[in-house]
N, CA, C and O of each residue as an XYZ file, in Angstrom:
284
protein
N      13.105    -10.615     -9.248
C      12.466     -9.297     -9.276
C      11.366     -9.229     -8.220
O      10.566    -10.156     -8.091
N      11.328     -8.153     -7.482
C      10.330     -7.962     -6.435
C       8.986     -7.565     -7.030
O       8.915     -6.912     -8.071
N       7.924     -7.976     -6.344
C       6.579     -7.569     -6.737
C       6.355     -6.117     -6.322
O       7.029     -5.600     -5.430
N       5.395     -5.468     -6.987
C       5.008     -4.126     -6.590
C       4.475     -4.192     -5.157
O       3.702     -5.088     -4.819
N       4.881     -3.264     -4.341
C       4.409     -3.252     -2.959
C       5.324     -3.989     -1.997
O       5.066     -4.021     -0.794
N       6.401     -4.587     -2.524
C       7.362     -5.290     -1.676
C       8.714     -4.601     -1.804
O       9.203     -4.384     -2.913
N       9.304     -4.266     -0.692
C      10.625     -3.657     -0.680
C      11.570     -4.506      0.148
O      11.172     -5.528      0.707
N      12.801     -4.087      0.224
C      13.787     -4.832      0.999
C      14.617     -3.852      1.818
O      14.941     -2.757      1.357
N      14.949     -4.251      3.015
C      15.753     -3.438      3.922
C      16.737     -4.371      4.610
O      16.406     -5.520      4.902
N      17.929     -3.891      4.867
C      18.905     -4.707      5.604
C      18.599     -4.619      7.098
O      18.321     -3.543      7.626
N      18.656     -5.772      7.767
C      18.492     -5.808      9.218
C      19.776     -6.351      9.838
O      20.567     -7.023      9.177
N      19.963     -6.051     11.103
C      21.116     -6.556     11.845
C      20.581     -7.503     12.906
O      19.718     -7.139     13.705
N      21.099     -8.715     12.902
C      20.688     -9.714     13.888
C      21.912    -10.093     14.719
O      22.991    -10.340     14.181
N      21.728    -10.135     16.022
C      22.828    -10.548     16.903
C      22.645    -12.028     17.223
O      21.615    -12.446     17.752
N      23.666    -12.806     16.892
C      23.648    -14.245     17.174
C      23.913    -14.481     18.661
O      24.341    -13.575     19.376
N      23.656    -15.697     19.113
C      23.908    -16.062     20.510
C      25.352    -15.844     20.918
O      25.641    -15.573     22.083
N      26.254    -15.962     19.965
C      27.684    -15.767     20.235
C      28.059    -14.289     20.354
O      29.185    -13.962     20.729
N      27.119    -13.399     20.035
C      27.389    -11.967     20.062
C      27.768    -11.405     18.705
O      27.822    -10.189     18.522
N      28.029    -12.290     17.755
C      28.389    -11.867     16.398
C      27.179    -11.230     15.714
O      26.045    -11.674     15.896
N      27.433    -10.186     14.926
C      26.357     -9.519     14.190
C      26.231    -10.123     12.802
O      27.221    -10.486     12.167
N      24.994    -10.221     12.352
C      24.693    -10.788     11.040
C      23.834     -9.767     10.296
O      22.845     -9.279     10.844
N      24.192     -9.444      9.073
C      23.453     -8.477      8.257
C      22.665     -9.241      7.206
O      23.243     -9.945      6.379
N      21.347     -9.102      7.240
C      20.475     -9.880      6.363
C      19.455     -8.984      5.673
O      19.054     -7.963      6.234
N      19.023     -9.351      4.454
C      17.921     -8.620      3.827
C      16.595     -9.055      4.455
O      16.438    -10.211      4.849
N      15.662     -8.141      4.544
C      14.339     -8.428      5.094
C      13.301     -7.815      4.166
O      13.379     -6.626      3.856
N      12.332     -8.607      3.717
C      11.264     -8.097      2.850
C      10.268     -7.285      3.668
O       9.905     -7.667      4.781
N       9.834     -6.168      3.107
C       8.886     -5.268      3.761
C       7.719     -4.985      2.834
O       7.879     -4.928      1.615
N       6.558     -4.809      3.414
C       5.404     -4.362      2.645
C       5.455     -2.845      2.571
O       5.580     -2.167      3.590
N       5.359     -2.323      1.365
C       5.386     -0.878      1.160
C       3.950     -0.373      1.144
O       3.101     -0.923      0.441
N       3.682      0.662      1.909
C       2.373      1.305      1.894
C       2.555      2.755      1.485
O       3.527      3.410      1.862
N       1.605      3.236      0.712
C       1.604      4.633      0.287
C       0.179      5.154      0.378
O      -0.770      4.376      0.274
N       0.011      6.466      0.573
C      -1.340      7.021      0.611
C      -1.958      7.093     -0.786
O      -1.262      7.327     -1.775
N      -3.246      6.894     -0.849
C      -4.016      7.084     -2.077
C      -5.091      8.114     -1.758
O      -5.937      7.895     -0.891
N      -5.051      9.228     -2.461
C      -6.038     10.287     -2.268
C      -7.132     10.106     -3.307
O      -6.858     10.096     -4.507
N      -8.369      9.963     -2.849
C      -9.519      9.796     -3.738
C     -10.233     11.137     -3.807
O     -10.631     11.702     -2.789
N     -10.387     11.636     -5.038
C     -10.999     12.954     -5.253
C     -12.213     12.838     -6.165
O     -12.290     11.964     -7.029
N     -13.144     13.735     -5.948
C     -14.242     13.946     -6.887
C     -14.101     15.398     -7.312
O     -14.307     16.319     -6.521
N     -13.747     15.582     -8.576
C     -13.395     16.920     -9.035
C     -12.146     17.359     -8.301
O     -11.140     16.650     -8.296
N     -12.207     18.527     -7.679
C     -11.058     19.029     -6.909
C     -11.179     18.741     -5.424
O     -10.254     19.016     -4.659
N     -12.316     18.187     -5.007
C     -12.557     17.939     -3.588
C     -11.977     16.589     -3.171
O     -12.245     15.562     -3.795
N     -11.173     16.612     -2.098
C     -10.623     15.372     -1.548
C     -11.733     14.669     -0.777
O     -12.296     15.222      0.168
N     -12.038     13.450     -1.191
C     -13.080     12.664     -0.536
C     -12.488     11.814      0.582
O     -13.064     11.719      1.666
N     -11.341     11.199      0.321
C     -10.719     10.317      1.318
C      -9.252     10.120      0.976
O      -8.837     10.248     -0.175
N      -8.492      9.810      1.990
C      -7.108      9.378      1.812
C      -6.978      8.061      2.551
O      -7.297      7.970      3.737
N      -6.510      7.044      1.853
C      -6.367      5.717      2.449
C      -4.963      5.191      2.185
O      -4.333      5.558      1.194
N      -4.484      4.346      3.057
C      -3.180      3.713      2.855
C      -3.405      2.402      2.112
O      -4.357      1.667      2.373
N      -2.489      2.132      1.172
C      -2.607      0.907      0.388
C      -1.245      0.507     -0.142
O      -0.319      1.317     -0.185
N      -1.130     -0.764     -0.549
C       0.065     -1.177     -1.269
C      -0.107     -0.689     -2.698
O      -1.216     -0.746     -3.229
N       0.954     -0.212     -3.335
C       0.835      0.338     -4.691
C       0.299     -0.681     -5.692
O       0.579     -1.876     -5.606
N      -0.482     -0.169     -6.642
C      -1.040     -1.005     -7.705
C      -2.545     -1.135     -7.565
O      -3.078     -1.089     -6.457
N      -3.222     -1.296     -8.674
C      -4.683     -1.480     -8.734
C      -5.432     -0.312     -8.091
O      -6.464     -0.508     -7.449
N      -4.908      0.898     -8.266
C      -5.516      2.072     -7.642
C      -6.922      2.353     -8.160
O      -7.802      2.731     -7.387
N      -7.141      2.170     -9.464
C      -8.474      2.430    -10.023
C      -9.513      1.505     -9.397
O     -10.606      1.941     -9.036
N      -9.164      0.226     -9.272
C     -10.091     -0.742     -8.687
C     -10.355     -0.437     -7.214
O     -11.487     -0.552     -6.746
N      -9.316     -0.051     -6.491
C      -9.479      0.286     -5.078
C     -10.391      1.496     -4.909
O     -11.284      1.490     -4.061
N     -10.169      2.530     -5.712
C     -11.001      3.734     -5.627
C     -12.451      3.413     -5.983
O     -13.370      3.886     -5.315
N     -12.661      2.612     -7.028
C     -14.028      2.238     -7.420
C     -14.706      1.444     -6.308
O     -15.868      1.697     -5.988
N     -13.999      0.496     -5.721
C     -14.560     -0.287     -4.618
C     -14.899      0.578     -3.421
O     -15.914      0.357     -2.762
N     -14.059      1.558     -3.136
C     -14.328      2.480     -2.036
C     -15.613      3.258     -2.301
O     -16.466      3.374     -1.422
N     -15.749      3.792     -3.514
C     -16.935      4.589     -3.852
C     -18.214      3.764     -3.778
O     -19.251      4.263     -3.341
N     -18.147      2.509     -4.202
C     -19.325      1.630     -4.124
C     -19.626      1.274     -2.672
O     -20.782      1.332     -2.253
N     -18.608      0.908     -1.898
C     -18.838      0.487     -0.509
C     -19.350      1.627      0.370
O     -20.037      1.387      1.364
N     -19.019      2.856      0.009
C     -19.503      4.014      0.759
C     -20.816      4.557      0.190
O     -21.297      5.601      0.630
N     -21.395      3.853     -0.784
C     -22.669      4.221     -1.424
C     -22.609      5.596     -2.078
O     -23.615      6.304     -2.135
N     -21.430      5.977     -2.573
C     -21.285      7.234     -3.300
C     -21.688      7.023     -4.747
O     -22.276      7.909     -5.368
N     -21.376      5.857     -5.283
C     -21.874      5.436     -6.595
C     -22.571      4.092     -6.411
O     -22.271      3.343     -5.481
N     -23.504      3.801     -7.311
C     -24.290      2.572     -7.172
C     -24.085      1.594     -8.311
O     -24.384      0.409     -8.166
N     -23.577      2.071     -9.450
C     -23.278      1.151    -10.551
C     -22.154      1.718    -11.404
O     -21.734      2.860    -11.217
N     -21.673      0.918    -12.337
C     -20.506      1.284    -13.149
C     -20.724      2.499    -14.038
O     -19.757      3.161    -14.414
N     -21.958      2.804    -14.379
C     -22.216      3.925    -15.289
C     -21.963      5.278    -14.625
O     -21.848      6.292    -15.314
N     -21.878      5.302    -13.329
C     -21.653      6.567    -12.631
C     -20.179      6.854    -12.607
O     -19.758      7.876    -12.065
């Protein structure tokens, strides 16, 4: 089973002999995360899916929008 944020795509590789080889290739999946305060969009960032609440909280703290957990 793949982890969240990891996808798979088939690739075509040409061997030295000219023969084609079809192989799976793991890819990192990125999706936008829109951070809002009320209805106002504060930021949109790209991230691998998962842990969105923690990412948004870290963003708000690092940008000095909030200063502690009670906010």
